[in-house]
C-alpha positions in Angstrom: -140.0 48.3 43.3 -143.2 46.6 44.3 -146.4 48.2 43.8 -149.1 48.1 46.8 -152.0 46.6 47.5 -155.1 48.9 49.0 -158.0 47.1 50.7 -160.8 49.5 50.3 -164.1 49.4 52.1 -167.1 50.1 50.3 -170.8 51.2 51.5 -172.9 48.4 53.1 -175.7 50.4 52.1 -175.7 53.8 51.3 -173.5 55.0 48.9 -172.7 58.5 50.5 -170.8 56.6 53.2 -167.8 56.4 50.9 -165.0 58.3 52.1 -162.8 60.7 50.4 -159.7 59.3 50.6 -161.2 55.8 49.5 -162.7 57.8 46.2 -159.2 59.0 45.8 -157.4 55.8 45.9 -159.5 54.2 43.9 -159.2 56.7 41.3 -155.5 56.7 41.6 -154.6 53.0 41.4 -153.8 51.2 38.1 -156.3 48.3 38.5 -159.1 47.6 40.9 -160.2 43.9 41.9 -163.9 43.6 42.5 -165.7 40.8 44.1 -168.4 41.3 41.5 -167.9 44.1 38.7 -171.4 44.7 38.0 -172.2 45.6 41.8 -168.7 47.7 41.8 -169.8 49.5 38.4 -172.8 51.1 40.2 -170.2 52.6 43.0 -167.6 53.3 40.3 -170.2 55.4 38.2 -171.5 57.4 41.2 -168.3 58.6 42.1 -166.8 59.2 38.5 -164.5 56.6 38.9 -162.7 55.1 35.5 -160.2 52.9 36.5 -160.1 49.5 35.0 -161.7 46.7 36.8 -161.5 43.0 37.1 -163.4 40.1 39.2 -161.7 38.6 42.1 -164.0 36.4 44.1 -164.3 33.1 46.4 -164.7 31.1 43.2 -161.6 32.3 41.7 -159.0 33.7 43.8 -157.3 30.5 44.5 -156.2 30.5 40.8 -155.8 34.4 40.3 -153.5 35.5 43.6 -150.3 34.2 42.0 -150.8 36.4 38.9 -151.9 39.4 40.9 -148.8 39.2 43.1 -146.9 39.2 40.2 -148.5 42.4 39.0 -147.7 44.0 42.3 -144.1 43.0 42.0 -143.9 44.6 38.9 -144.8 47.9 40.6 -148.7 48.1 39.9 -150.8 49.6 42.5 -153.9 47.5 43.3 -157.4 48.0 45.0 -159.2 45.2 46.3 -163.1 45.9 46.9 -165.9 43.7 47.8 -169.8 44.2 47.0 -170.2 45.7 50.5 -167.8 46.6 53.8 -164.4 45.9 54.1 -162.4 43.2 52.3 -161.6 40.3 54.3 -164.5 39.9 56.6 -166.7 37.6 55.6 -165.6 38.5 52.0 -162.7 37.5 49.8 -159.4 39.3 51.0 -157.4 37.0 53.4 -155.6 34.9 50.8 -154.5 37.8 48.9 -153.5 39.7 51.9 -151.2 36.5 53.3 -149.8 36.1 49.5 -148.9 39.7 49.6 -147.1 39.5 53.5 -145.2 36.5 51.9 -143.9 38.3 49.1 -142.9 41.5 50.9 -145.4 43.6 49.2 -146.7 46.7 51.0 -150.6 46.4 52.1 -152.6 49.4 53.1 -156.2 49.2 54.4 -158.2 51.8 54.5 -161.0 52.1 57.6 -164.4 52.2 56.6 -167.7 50.5 56.8 -168.3 47.2 58.3 -171.9 46.0 59.0 -171.4 44.2 62.4 -170.3 47.4 63.9 -173.5 49.7 63.9 -175.4 46.2 64.1 -173.9 45.6 67.9 -174.4 49.7 68.8 -178.2 49.5 67.7 -178.4 46.0 69.8 -178.0 47.7 73.1 -176.5 44.8 74.3 -173.0 44.6 75.9 -170.4 45.8 73.1 -167.2 46.4 75.3 -166.6 42.6 74.4 -167.9 40.6 71.8 -167.0 37.8 69.3 -167.9 37.9 65.7 -168.7 34.8 64.1 -169.6 36.0 60.5 -171.6 33.3 58.8 -171.8 29.9 60.8 -170.7 26.7 58.5 -174.0 25.8 56.4 -173.9 22.1 57.1 -170.5 20.3 58.6 -169.6 22.0 61.7 -172.4 24.0 62.4 -173.8 21.9 65.3 -170.3 21.6 67.0 -169.8 25.2 67.0 -173.3 26.2 68.2 -172.4 24.0 71.0 -169.2 25.7 71.5 -170.6 28.7 71.7 -173.1 27.8 74.0 -171.1 28.8 76.8 -170.1 32.2 75.3 -170.1 34.8 77.9 -169.3 37.7 75.3 -171.9 39.1 73.0 -172.2 37.4 69.6 -172.4 38.7 65.8 -173.5 36.5 63.0 -174.2 37.0 59.5 -177.3 35.0 57.8 -179.1 35.4 54.7 -183.0 35.9 54.8 -183.6 32.9 53.2 -182.2 31.0 56.5 -183.2 33.6 59.3 -186.1 32.2 60.7 -184.1 28.6 60.9 -181.2 30.0 62.2 -183.1 31.7 64.8 -185.0 28.4 65.8 -181.3 27.0 66.2 -180.5 29.4 68.6 -183.7 29.0 70.6 -182.4 25.3 71.2 -179.1 26.5 71.7 -179.0 29.6 73.8 -182.4 29.4 75.1 -185.8 31.0 74.1 -185.4 34.0 76.7 -182.0 34.8 75.6 -181.8 38.8 74.5 -181.3 39.4 70.6 -181.5 41.5 67.8 -182.2 41.4 64.0 -180.5 44.4 62.4 -181.2 44.5 58.2 -180.3 46.8 55.3 -177.9 48.8 57.6 -177.7 52.5 56.2 -180.4 51.8 53.6 -183.8 53.3 53.3 -185.5 50.4 54.9 -182.7 49.9 57.8 -184.5 48.3 60.6 -183.6 46.6 63.9 -185.8 44.3 65.6 -185.1 43.8 69.4 -186.4 41.2 71.7 -186.1 37.4 73.0 -184.9 34.9 70.4 -188.3 33.2 70.5 -189.9 36.6 69.7 -188.0 37.2 66.9 -188.6 34.1 65.7 -192.4 34.7 65.9 -191.8 38.0 64.4 -189.8 36.8 61.2 -192.4 33.8 60.7 -194.8 36.6 59.8 -192.8 39.2 58.4 -190.6 37.7 55.4 -187.2 39.2 56.2 -185.0 40.8 53.4 -181.7 42.1 52.4 -178.5 41.9 54.5 -179.2 40.3 57.8 -177.0 40.7 61.1 -178.1 38.8 64.2 -176.7 40.0 67.5 -177.1 37.6 70.6 -176.3 38.2 74.1 -173.9 36.1 75.7 -174.3 33.5 78.3 -175.5 35.6 81.3 -173.4 34.5 84.4 -175.2 33.0 87.0 -176.5 34.3 90.5 -174.5 31.9 92.6 -171.5 32.3 90.5 -171.7 36.2 91.4 -172.3 35.3 95.1 -169.5 32.9 95.0 -167.0 35.4 93.3 -167.9 38.1 95.7 -167.5 35.9 98.6 -163.9 34.8 97.7 -163.0 38.6 97.0 -164.3 39.6 100.2 -162.4 36.9 102.0 -159.1 37.5 100.2 -159.2 41.5 100.7 -160.9 41.5 104.0 -158.5 43.6 105.5 -159.1 46.3 102.8 -161.5 49.2 103.9 -162.6 49.1 100.1 -163.5 45.0 99.8 -167.3 46.1 99.5 -167.0 48.0 96.5 -168.8 46.9 93.4 -166.9 44.3 91.4 
């Protein structure tokens, strides 16, 4: 009988964000695959988890995924964790998940920490609809993707390294406009957890003088609907439903 793969989220900052269920699973599986065993060792020690660990990261996952599938087929239960957050979200996990599905191996993904959720809620920007972009392409395809996003009306979420933050914000100014509302959230749930709000240009100036550190999530407002578009939309709506007594209600 085939085993099962568990996708286990780990804290993005505060170790106490770990769920009791996640701890239980990590103690009961036969093997933990970790993005960085040294980083995960801190978490395992904190929760007295002694399950054997093995490295599984973006540099070796193509070579190791088949062997892991064979272990699962043999009946082992294996958990995948990354350095922080949910496996597969800008972290290793997709290749193994796909291989398991193709081989009829059960996968159970536990709910838990993901950095972009508190970041978009903290931003104060609309979050009923949004697009998660993660890390933009470093070079090839970056300009093309930004041009495509220049027409995006939903709130946009990006991950970025502190070393590239100012350059990325300057590119956002050039693409989205200096006055576009945005926020930069860093060190989520850690002791120096901070969120800076302002226009893109204000954020550029701020981080030119204050060196950013830690994990960074940038949230940018979508393209605003032009006022004339709103007027035309309302006129079309009112004309179509002119016989409806409720036609003057807010759209």
